[in-house]
C-alpha positions in Angstrom: 9.2 27.2 3.8 5.4 28.3 3.7 6.1 30.1 7.3 7.4 33.4 5.7 4.4 33.7 3.5 1.5 35.7 3.9 -2.0 35.2 4.1 -3.0 36.3 1.2 0.3 34.8 -0.7 -1.1 31.4 0.8 -4.5 32.1 0.0 -3.3 32.9 -3.9 -1.1 30.1 -4.5 -4.3 27.8 -2.9 -6.9 29.1 -5.4 -4.4 29.0 -8.6 -2.7 25.4 -8.0 -5.0 23.9 -5.9 -2.1 23.1 -2.8 -3.4 22.1 0.0 0.1 20.5 1.0 1.1 24.4 1.4 -1.9 25.4 3.5 -1.6 22.7 6.0 1.8 23.5 6.0 1.1 27.1 7.1 -1.5 26.3 9.4 0.8 23.9 11.7 3.3 26.4 11.7 4.4 27.2 15.1 4.4 31.0 14.5 0.5 31.2 14.1 -0.9 29.6 16.6 0.9 27.4 19.0 -1.8 26.5 21.3 -4.3 25.9 18.5 -1.7 23.3 16.6 -0.9 21.8 20.1 -4.5 20.6 20.8 -5.2 19.7 17.1 -1.8 17.4 17.2 -3.5 15.1 19.7 -6.5 14.4 18.1 -5.2 13.8 15.0 -2.6 11.1 16.9 -4.9 9.4 18.4 -7.3 8.1 15.8 -4.4 6.9 14.0 -3.1 5.4 17.3 -6.2 3.5 18.0 -6.5 2.2 14.6 -2.7 0.8 15.0 -3.6 -0.7 17.9 -6.9 -2.1 16.6 -4.6 -4.1 14.0 -1.9 -4.8 16.2 -4.5 -6.3 18.4 -6.3 -8.6 15.6 -3.3 -10.4 14.8 0.3 -11.0 14.5 2.8 -8.1 14.0 2.8 -6.9 10.2 6.4 -7.9 9.0 5.6 -7.2 5.3 4.8 -4.8 2.2 2.0 -6.6 -0.1 3.0 -4.3 -3.2 0.2 -4.8 -6.0 0.9 -2.8 -9.5 -2.4 -0.8 -10.3 -1.1 1.7 -13.5 0.8 0.1 -16.0 4.0 1.3 -17.0 4.3 1.3 -20.4 5.2 4.8 -21.4 7.0 5.5 -18.7 11.4 5.4 -18.2 13.5 2.7 -18.4 14.5 3.7 -14.6 10.6 3.4 -13.4 10.4 -0.1 -15.5 13.6 -1.1 -13.7 12.1 -0.6 -10.4 9.5 -2.8 -11.1 11.1 -5.4 -12.6 13.5 -5.4 -9.3 10.6 -5.9 -7.4 9.6 -8.7 -9.6 6.5 -7.0 -11.0 5.7 -7.4 -14.8 2.1 -6.9 -15.4 -0.9 -5.2 -14.0 -3.2 -6.3 -10.6 0.4 -9.1 -9.8 1.0 -8.8 -6.2 4.1 -9.7 -4.5 5.3 -9.6 -1.0 8.1 -8.4 0.7 9.4 -8.2 4.0 10.2 -5.0 5.6 13.5 -2.9 4.8 15.0 0.2 3.4 15.8 -0.7 0.2 11.8 -2.5 -0.7 10.8 0.8 1.1 12.9 3.1 -1.4 11.7 1.3 -4.3 8.2 1.7 -2.9 8.6 5.5 -2.8 10.0 5.7 -6.9 6.8 3.9 -8.3 4.2 5.1 -5.4 2.0 6.4 -8.2 1.7 2.8 -10.0 1.5 0.6 -6.7 -1.0 -0.2 -4.2 1.3 -0.9 -1.0 -0.6 -2.9 2.7 1.2 -4.0 5.4 0.3 -7.7 6.3 1.7 -10.0 8.9 3.7 -13.3 7.9 0.7 -15.5 8.1 -1.2 -14.0 5.0 2.1 -13.9 3.1 1.3 -16.1 0.1 3.6 -17.9 -2.5 3.2 -17.9 -6.2 1.5 -21.0 -5.9 -1.2 -20.3 -3.5 -1.9 -16.9 -4.8 -2.5 -19.3 -8.6 -4.4 -21.7 -6.2 -7.1 -19.3 -5.1 -7.6 -17.7 -8.5 -8.0 -21.0 -9.8 -12.0 -21.9 -10.6 -13.2 -25.1 -9.2 -13.0 -28.3 -11.1 -16.9 -28.6 -11.9 -16.9 -32.7 -11.7 -15.9 -34.9 -9.0 -14.5 -38.7 -9.1 -16.9 -41.0 -7.6 -15.7 -44.3 -8.8 -14.2 -45.8 -11.9 -14.8 -49.3 -13.8 -11.4 -50.6 -12.8 -12.1 -49.8 -9.5 -15.8 -51.9 -9.6 -14.1 -54.7 -11.6 -11.1 -55.1 -8.9 -13.8 -54.9 -6.0 -11.4 -52.4 -4.2 
């Protein structure tokens, strides 16, 4: 779409609407300069591949989405609210885990402005009880003994 635009059109569109995506698409067009785009693409892909390799080297393969609701859906439409309900998210900062699947990925894309998504390995997936146990404060006291134990001489 941006390949047929002239440089003047791209500059005017970017100044008016602050669209960086259109500028990056126009700079990666094969018509402009194929040698510079091929030299820049390996340099861009190598840092991402090194980040992925470091995350896979650290542990098990990444198999689950960790989805946390960051923004409320109060004034949004019923379809967005229904998607959040299908994901099992009912309140802000609630976190749910789902295995990687196309259905879950589509639901995440529907609410991508509202949620924060991380990819986690299987051993970091937590149940609702484990999440609640982590949030609970320590008891604040410790039972050392009782009168019944001293009476029974246990």
